[in-house]
Backbone as CSV, one residue per row, in Angstrom:
resi,resn,N_x,N_y,N_z,CA_x,CA_y,CA_z,C_x,C_y,C_z
1,UNK,54.231,117.463,84.562,52.884,117.601,85.264,52.775,119.154,85.585
2,UNK,54.025,119.840,86.002,53.728,121.257,85.847,54.122,121.971,84.646
3,UNK,54.540,121.362,83.510,55.219,121.903,82.426,56.496,122.597,82.639
4,UNK,57.215,122.127,83.787,58.691,122.739,84.317,59.646,121.654,84.037
5,UNK,60.931,121.918,83.793,61.975,120.901,83.301,63.206,121.490,84.127
6,UNK,63.636,120.189,84.617,65.240,120.346,85.048,66.208,120.473,83.890
7,UNK,66.864,121.647,83.945,67.903,121.992,82.843,69.247,121.922,83.710
8,UNK,70.150,121.588,82.956,71.496,121.440,83.323,72.477,121.998,82.313
9,UNK,73.477,123.008,82.353,74.154,123.527,81.308,75.401,122.457,81.531
10,UNK,75.979,122.465,80.397,77.505,121.732,80.563,78.451,122.410,81.397
11,UNK,79.432,121.908,82.007,80.242,122.315,83.012,81.133,123.614,82.648
12,UNK,81.069,124.849,83.358,81.552,125.688,82.895,81.139,126.521,81.688
13,UNK,80.457,126.291,80.982,80.151,126.647,79.559,81.214,126.337,78.617
14,UNK,81.841,125.112,78.701,82.934,125.047,77.778,82.384,124.451,76.718
15,UNK,83.619,124.527,75.416,83.082,124.254,74.232,83.440,122.725,74.336
16,UNK,82.365,122.067,73.651,82.685,120.328,73.399,82.927,120.251,71.802
17,UNK,83.782,119.632,71.561,84.111,119.230,70.215,83.837,117.647,69.631
18,UNK,83.088,117.683,68.812,82.606,116.352,68.408,83.411,116.161,66.864
19,UNK,83.620,114.603,66.961,84.254,114.404,65.937,84.342,112.945,65.614
20,UNK,84.885,112.030,64.524,84.552,110.611,64.340,84.972,110.237,65.539
21,UNK,86.258,110.435,66.380,86.778,109.969,67.324,85.704,109.818,68.528
22,UNK,85.052,111.090,68.677,84.184,111.234,69.959,82.903,111.688,69.683
23,UNK,82.034,110.602,69.632,80.511,111.065,69.249,79.900,111.442,70.182
24,UNK,80.211,110.716,71.533,79.127,111.106,72.577,79.524,112.299,73.074
25,UNK,78.721,112.814,74.213,79.023,113.830,75.138,77.840,113.697,76.079
26,UNK,78.044,113.831,77.445,76.908,113.877,78.349,77.574,113.781,79.492
27,UNK,76.484,113.383,80.536,76.495,113.493,82.156,76.384,112.336,82.939
28,UNK,77.312,111.557,83.387,77.405,110.212,83.882,76.113,110.169,85.011
29,UNK,75.982,111.141,86.056,75.253,111.201,86.775,74.197,112.305,86.639
30,UNK,73.294,112.393,85.534,72.646,113.337,85.435,71.407,113.682,86.392
31,UNK,70.783,112.625,86.998,69.553,112.500,87.860,69.522,111.389,88.676
32,UNK,69.481,111.336,90.074,69.207,110.005,90.731,68.100,109.140,90.138
33,UNK,67.709,107.930,90.458,66.836,107.159,89.935,65.821,107.304,91.106
34,UNK,66.019,107.731,92.337,65.115,107.759,93.291,64.142,109.013,92.902
35,UNK,64.971,110.124,92.760,64.183,111.098,92.248,63.242,111.368,91.006
36,UNK,63.964,110.477,89.790,63.158,110.351,88.836,61.812,109.626,89.036
37,UNK,62.107,108.467,89.685,60.974,107.531,89.825,59.775,108.215,91.053
38,UNK,60.046,109.327,91.616,59.124,109.701,92.747,58.259,110.344,91.892
39,UNK,56.859,110.046,91.993,55.700,110.434,91.443,55.508,111.894,91.581
40,UNK,56.006,112.489,92.685,55.617,113.600,93.235,56.297,114.606,92.377
41,UNK,57.548,114.365,91.804,58.567,115.197,91.221,58.069,115.473,89.614
42,UNK,57.382,114.317,89.171,56.349,114.427,87.873,57.308,114.273,86.592
43,UNK,58.427,113.491,87.112,59.398,113.292,85.587,58.872,112.409,84.838
44,UNK,57.919,111.119,85.691,57.673,110.134,85.350,56.204,110.333,84.804
45,UNK,55.521,110.477,83.716,53.952,110.446,83.436,53.820,109.005,82.417
46,UNK,52.564,108.246,83.138,52.137,107.175,82.377,53.459,106.151,81.739
47,UNK,54.540,106.196,82.669,55.748,105.367,82.616,56.650,106.149,81.283
48,UNK,56.313,107.126,80.954,56.917,108.037,80.075,57.558,109.033,80.641
49,UNK,58.919,109.337,79.997,59.607,110.333,80.566,60.284,111.401,79.039
50,UNK,60.257,112.647,79.240,60.847,113.420,78.023,62.076,114.212,78.314
51,UNK,63.009,113.690,77.318,64.331,114.347,77.570,64.398,115.224,75.969
52,UNK,65.122,116.242,76.344,65.648,117.596,75.299,66.884,117.746,75.613
53,UNK,67.363,118.522,74.392,68.706,119.352,74.472,68.745,120.212,73.601
54,UNK,69.398,121.393,73.988,69.526,122.727,73.315,71.018,122.725,72.781
55,UNK,71.375,122.388,71.296,73.039,122.764,71.122,73.202,123.683,70.410
56,UNK,74.010,124.697,70.859,74.449,126.142,70.239,75.955,125.566,69.234
57,UNK,75.806,125.884,67.971,76.952,125.153,67.147,77.831,126.582,67.053
58,UNK,78.992,126.380,67.322,80.071,127.341,67.240,80.794,127.523,65.907
59,UNK,80.807,128.456,64.791,81.424,128.299,63.896,82.996,128.267,63.959
60,UNK,83.695,127.684,63.263,85.040,127.451,63.261,86.080,128.646,63.135
61,UNK,86.866,128.713,64.307,87.502,130.171,64.064,88.868,130.270,62.934
62,UNK,89.025,129.109,62.778,90.350,128.563,61.779,91.652,128.463,62.672
63,UNK,91.619,128.771,64.174,92.925,128.529,64.684,92.693,127.284,65.782
64,UNK,93.928,126.667,66.035,94.071,125.446,66.707,95.466,125.306,66.684
65,UNK,95.698,124.183,67.345,97.221,123.825,67.474,97.707,122.648,66.899
66,UNK,99.099,122.858,66.235,99.446,121.456,65.173,101.038,120.844,66.207
67,UNK,100.927,119.586,66.249,101.917,119.057,67.140,103.090,118.752,66.238
68,UNK,104.346,119.158,66.686,105.574,118.753,65.930,106.690,117.935,66.523
69,UNK,107.179,116.928,66.344,108.364,115.979,67.048,109.452,116.328,66.121
70,UNK,110.706,116.108,67.013,111.905,116.224,66.283,112.596,115.448,67.364
71,UNK,113.443,114.339,66.237,114.317,113.200,67.233,115.629,113.669,67.024
72,UNK,116.363,113.849,67.898,117.916,114.255,68.103,118.080,115.560,67.199
73,UNK,117.663,116.511,67.643,117.476,118.102,67.043,118.860,118.587,67.041
74,UNK,119.159,119.070,65.993,120.312,120.241,65.738,120.334,120.903,66.979
75,UNK,121.600,121.157,67.762,121.998,121.548,68.887,121.245,121.220,70.033
76,UNK,120.844,119.967,70.193,120.206,119.656,71.165,121.143,118.720,72.129
77,UNK,122.571,118.916,71.953,123.527,118.526,72.765,124.329,119.884,73.022
78,UNK,124.646,120.199,74.333,125.138,121.304,75.018,126.224,120.740,75.886
79,UNK,127.552,121.004,75.720,128.490,120.570,76.828,129.162,122.286,77.608
80,UNK,128.748,122.212,78.854,129.134,123.312,79.598,130.526,122.916,80.366
81,UNK,131.746,123.811,79.969,132.952,123.444,80.859,133.053,124.708,81.601
82,UNK,133.152,124.383,82.992,133.421,125.370,84.088,134.790,125.459,84.564
83,UNK,135.650,126.074,84.188,136.837,126.411,84.564,137.071,126.909,86.088
84,UNK,138.323,127.115,86.422,138.686,127.003,87.943,137.392,127.028,89.171
85,UNK,137.125,125.850,88.754,135.990,125.454,89.730,136.162,125.424,91.142
86,UNK,137.448,125.490,91.623,137.588,125.480,92.981,137.794,126.939,93.579
87,UNK,137.748,127.804,92.708,137.526,129.224,93.183,136.125,129.883,93.234
88,UNK,135.418,129.331,92.637,133.981,129.868,92.656,133.176,129.924,93.793
89,UNK,132.646,131.309,94.051,131.969,131.420,95.229,130.529,131.514,95.238
90,UNK,129.732,131.595,93.900,128.530,131.911,93.917,127.599,130.694,94.097
91,UNK,126.468,130.873,94.598,125.851,129.996,95.130,125.168,129.177,93.821
92,UNK,124.884,129.659,92.914,124.260,129.188,91.437,125.070,129.725,90.446
93,UNK,125.003,128.995,89.214,125.867,129.510,87.900,125.075,129.139,86.910
94,UNK,125.222,129.722,85.863,124.335,129.874,84.858,124.973,129.681,83.623
95,UNK,124.830,128.916,82.679,125.216,128.406,81.560,124.985,129.774,80.488
96,UNK,125.968,129.653,79.292,125.159,130.667,78.140,123.763,130.102,77.777
97,UNK,122.885,130.774,77.303,122.020,130.333,76.606,122.159,129.500,75.162
98,UNK,121.771,128.706,75.162,121.853,127.698,73.788,120.700,127.224,73.217
99,UNK,120.856,127.442,71.661,119.702,127.346,70.684,119.615,125.867,70.439
100,UNK,118.410,125.418,70.280,117.985,124.097,69.721,117.267,124.394,68.120
101,UNK,117.953,124.495,67.531,117.794,125.074,66.113,116.609,124.755,65.500
102,UNK,115.958,123.605,65.299,114.662,123.364,64.312,113.630,123.700,65.488
103,UNK,113.737,123.847,66.578,112.669,124.395,67.731,112.566,125.738,67.803
104,UNK,113.831,126.498,67.163,114.089,127.909,67.393,113.527,128.201,68.752
105,UNK,114.210,127.570,70.061,113.778,127.860,71.268,115.363,127.765,71.977
106,UNK,115.252,128.241,73.019,116.469,128.585,73.977,116.352,128.151,75.212
107,UNK,117.318,127.163,75.855,117.399,126.384,77.292,118.380,126.958,77.365
108,UNK,118.945,126.770,78.762,120.092,126.857,79.718,120.155,126.081,80.919
109,UNK,121.280,125.758,81.133,121.708,124.648,82.484,121.940,126.064,83.562
110,UNK,121.697,125.497,84.912,122.040,125.783,85.973,122.801,125.323,87.019
111,UNK,123.399,125.432,87.588,124.426,124.603,88.544,124.602,125.176,89.805
112,UNK,124.059,124.284,91.046,124.644,124.679,92.225,125.573,123.848,92.833
113,UNK,127.018,124.388,93.063,128.193,123.544,93.410,127.913,122.922,94.809
114,UNK,127.163,123.622,95.637,127.120,123.228,96.821,125.708,122.499,97.119
115,UNK,124.905,122.294,96.048,123.623,121.658,96.208,122.470,122.440,96.435
116,UNK,121.210,122.062,96.114,120.203,123.208,96.362,118.639,122.353,97.131
117,UNK,118.429,123.117,98.021,117.237,122.288,99.051,117.648,121.542,99.823
118,UNK,117.118,120.031,99.562,117.588,119.002,100.402,118.792,118.645,100.253
119,UNK,119.280,118.826,99.196,120.800,118.374,98.842,121.783,119.349,99.275
120,UNK,121.363,120.520,99.603,122.444,121.361,100.189,123.713,120.966,101.194
121,UNK,124.610,121.418,100.856,126.064,120.497,101.516,126.126,118.857,101.169
122,UNK,125.588,118.392,100.357,125.250,117.159,100.036,125.613,116.556,98.690
123,UNK,125.259,117.267,97.700,125.397,116.882,96.354,125.024,118.138,95.384
124,UNK,126.084,118.010,94.246,125.844,119.101,93.352,124.380,118.755,92.470
125,UNK,123.870,119.934,92.224,122.411,120.107,91.926,122.487,120.751,90.664
126,UNK,121.833,120.438,89.729,121.849,120.915,87.825,120.287,120.770,87.901
127,UNK,120.255,121.981,86.942,118.926,122.314,86.461,119.150,122.402,84.729
128,UNK,117.931,122.138,84.305,117.671,122.413,82.857,116.572,123.336,82.765
129,UNK,116.766,124.365,82.295,115.348,125.203,82.226,115.014,126.158,80.858
130,UNK,113.808,126.795,80.750,113.833,127.581,79.407,114.308,129.043,79.817
131,UNK,114.689,129.644,78.804,115.460,130.986,79.153,114.300,131.701,79.074
132,UNK,114.288,132.908,80.547,113.096,133.468,80.876,112.866,134.310,80.097
133,UNK,113.601,135.027,79.108,113.358,136.459,78.450,113.076,136.071,77.201
134,UNK,112.715,135.131,76.825,112.504,134.479,75.193,111.069,133.874,75.300
135,UNK,110.315,134.128,74.053,109.118,133.365,73.861,109.420,131.944,73.237
136,UNK,108.546,131.237,73.655,108.221,129.886,73.803,106.938,129.230,73.203
137,UNK,107.005,128.226,72.658,105.621,127.609,72.455,104.834,127.212,73.564
138,UNK,103.333,127.001,73.574,102.651,127.135,74.905,102.968,125.694,75.565
139,UNK,103.236,124.470,74.953,104.072,123.557,75.582,105.110,123.003,74.969
140,UNK,106.134,122.530,75.574,107.255,122.070,75.122,107.720,120.740,75.529
141,UNK,107.768,119.553,74.823,108.161,118.268,75.716,109.453,117.968,75.378
142,UNK,110.333,117.457,76.100,111.610,117.036,75.902,112.002,115.710,76.704
143,UNK,112.407,115.030,75.988,113.516,113.557,76.498,114.730,113.881,76.389
144,UNK,115.754,114.228,77.827,117.021,114.564,77.991,117.701,113.860,78.989
145,UNK,118.967,113.744,78.734,119.873,113.179,79.821,120.874,114.334,80.172
146,UNK,120.957,114.326,81.424,122.034,115.292,81.784,123.464,114.667,82.421
147,UNK,124.381,114.981,82.220,125.582,114.091,82.555,126.677,115.209,83.358
148,UNK,127.025,114.647,84.396,128.526,115.199,85.037,129.631,114.506,84.350
149,UNK,130.388,114.857,83.636,131.240,114.109,82.916,132.526,113.432,83.673
150,UNK,133.006,112.413,83.394,134.094,111.798,83.914,135.377,111.922,82.955
151,UNK,136.138,112.864,82.995,136.980,113.464,82.249,138.329,112.376,82.037
152,UNK,138.367,110.983,83.125,139.278,110.425,82.906,138.908,108.763,82.312
153,UNK,137.503,108.452,83.073,137.287,107.194,82.585,135.953,106.819,81.625
154,UNK,135.399,107.717,81.569,134.132,108.084,80.894,133.023,107.491,81.576
155,UNK,133.351,107.221,82.731,131.927,106.776,83.329,130.870,108.065,84.125
156,UNK,130.436,108.466,83.227,129.678,109.795,83.790,128.453,109.651,84.558
157,UNK,128.207,110.130,85.542,127.059,110.555,86.372,125.770,111.058,85.597
158,UNK,124.757,110.130,85.300,123.863,110.394,84.271,122.491,110.594,85.298
159,UNK,121.474,111.450,84.408,120.217,111.391,85.002,119.276,111.593,83.931
160,UNK,118.126,111.045,83.645,117.328,110.937,82.458,115.873,111.625,82.941
161,UNK,115.135,112.303,82.058,113.979,112.692,82.206,113.093,113.181,81.138
162,UNK,111.701,112.909,81.478,110.659,113.429,80.308,109.953,114.423,81.062
163,UNK,109.804,115.514,80.285,108.974,116.553,80.823,108.467,117.621,79.663
164,UNK,107.073,117.867,80.335,106.260,118.818,79.452,106.418,120.358,80.131
165,UNK,107.530,120.985,79.358,107.696,122.488,79.646,106.399,123.372,79.474
166,UNK,106.328,124.255,80.228,104.841,125.039,79.933,105.070,126.339,81.043
167,UNK,104.167,127.273,80.765,104.396,128.690,81.386,104.337,128.106,83.010
168,UNK,103.641,127.020,83.591,103.805,126.792,85.265,105.069,125.823,85.626
169,UNK,105.655,125.357,84.152,106.694,124.613,84.477,107.998,124.745,83.584
170,UNK,108.715,125.834,83.997,109.879,126.531,83.364,111.262,125.961,83.562
171,UNK,111.458,124.896,84.494,112.866,124.349,85.040,112.590,123.087,85.557
172,UNK,113.491,122.112,85.237,113.437,120.832,85.673,114.843,120.603,86.606
173,UNK,114.717,119.929,88.007,115.829,119.937,88.761,116.111,118.532,89.054
174,UNK,117.712,118.288,89.205,118.283,117.371,89.630,119.080,117.544,90.509
175,UNK,118.516,117.373,92.042,118.995,117.836,93.174,120.196,117.198,93.351
176,UNK,120.267,115.996,93.276,121.250,114.754,93.668,122.008,114.186,92.714
177,UNK,122.791,115.261,91.609,123.391,114.932,90.287,124.690,114.206,90.716
178,UNK,125.459,114.370,91.845,126.743,113.690,92.036,126.880,113.993,93.564
179,UNK,127.075,113.175,94.577,127.488,113.536,95.884,128.764,114.557,95.876
180,UNK,128.657,115.167,96.597,130.128,116.253,97.058,131.454,115.179,97.265
181,UNK,131.167,114.319,97.998,132.321,113.328,98.402,132.771,112.664,97.088
182,UNK,131.995,112.212,96.158,132.283,111.865,94.825,132.824,113.049,94.164
183,UNK,132.339,113.962,93.940,133.018,115.046,93.016,134.192,115.652,93.482
184,UNK,134.606,115.564,94.746,135.702,116.156,95.216,137.027,115.079,95.429
185,UNK,136.536,113.781,95.247,137.902,112.888,94.861,138.254,112.822,93.530
186,UNK,138.791,114.032,92.901,139.195,114.058,91.561,140.037,113.046,90.818
187,UNK,140.957,112.509,91.844,142.002,111.618,91.310,141.274,110.068,91.012
188,UNK,140.212,109.945,91.986,139.746,108.995,91.771,138.430,108.667,90.790
189,UNK,137.690,109.750,91.088,136.473,109.664,89.984,136.581,110.594,88.778
190,UNK,137.469,111.624,88.929,137.821,111.964,87.575,136.684,113.102,87.072
191,UNK,135.667,113.544,88.134,134.757,114.844,87.561,135.573,116.085,87.663
192,UNK,136.449,116.295,88.311,137.233,117.800,88.093,138.644,117.138,87.696
193,UNK,139.190,117.839,86.775,140.451,117.671,85.852,141.007,119.080,85.803
194,UNK,142.188,118.929,86.146,142.995,120.346,86.373,141.811,121.554,86.491
195,UNK,141.230,121.478,87.709,140.160,122.481,88.305,139.016,122.702,87.230
196,UNK,138.950,122.056,86.460,137.805,122.013,85.390,136.595,120.957,85.444
197,UNK,135.481,121.479,85.593,134.103,120.665,85.735,133.426,120.746,84.441
198,UNK,132.800,119.332,83.755,132.179,119.650,82.360,130.802,118.702,82.887
199,UNK,129.806,119.634,82.521,128.346,118.948,82.406,127.928,119.292,81.089
200,UNK,127.083,118.410,80.761,126.299,118.105,79.618,124.791,117.459,79.600
201,UNK,124.305,118.364,78.598,122.953,117.971,78.062,122.556,117.400,76.996
202,UNK,121.850,116.298,76.607,121.573,115.809,75.552,120.246,115.383,75.250
203,UNK,119.423,116.274,74.623,118.225,116.418,74.377,117.875,115.565,72.885
204,UNK,117.290,114.340,72.994,117.013,113.227,72.274,115.532,113.408,71.526
205,UNK,114.795,113.881,72.199,113.354,114.048,71.696,112.494,114.972,72.161
206,UNK,111.786,115.923,71.068,111.349,117.310,71.410,110.007,117.090,70.833
207,UNK,108.838,117.535,71.424,107.624,117.877,70.766,107.066,119.136,71.258
208,UNK,106.514,119.704,70.380,105.876,121.269,70.779,104.680,121.353,69.989
209,UNK,103.670,122.485,70.741,102.756,122.637,69.981,102.523,123.909,69.231
210,UNK,102.387,124.255,67.791,102.108,125.517,67.182,100.962,125.828,67.099
211,UNK,100.773,127.294,67.315,99.302,127.841,66.904,99.296,127.944,65.203
212,UNK,98.017,127.503,64.801,97.723,127.514,63.537,96.461,128.462,63.126
């Protein structure tokens, strides 16, 4: 009626990628029916409505991401032997950095002998995290198991996790790995033998995105 149009730009100017798996793109709530049908708004004339779209095609930049998956990667199992455990006074201990070879990434274990956070003075806490000083892919997925090893009976304390590590998530926490009461009954439970504690990580599956 006034040759004016309702214009809506796609959210935040984001680029939309169309392919054989994703052919449509649009707005679920573009305009309310009450507004559309109100003759004072002029959207309907002679029971007809005009729609239009302006599309800007962006040239392919040649950049993207390629997923890579590794099952039972070389270097994915690391055993940390902590000697003279009863004499340690540090709040937190850090293992050496170990290399998961096909991934070319570096991770480490951190251990709180007296617990961390809500588990303080209740349980041994164990962390798995990325080494802070080294470069990693944008995203890194891991399925892994952490163990506090029973050195007498082989009945290890275990915890499993699946996690995407990224810039905002660089560490995964198991606050209640083993209760301190169970840990310190060494003759009964076998977690500490000859004043030595053994913890282990077993990474069974890894996925990461590589820039191409």
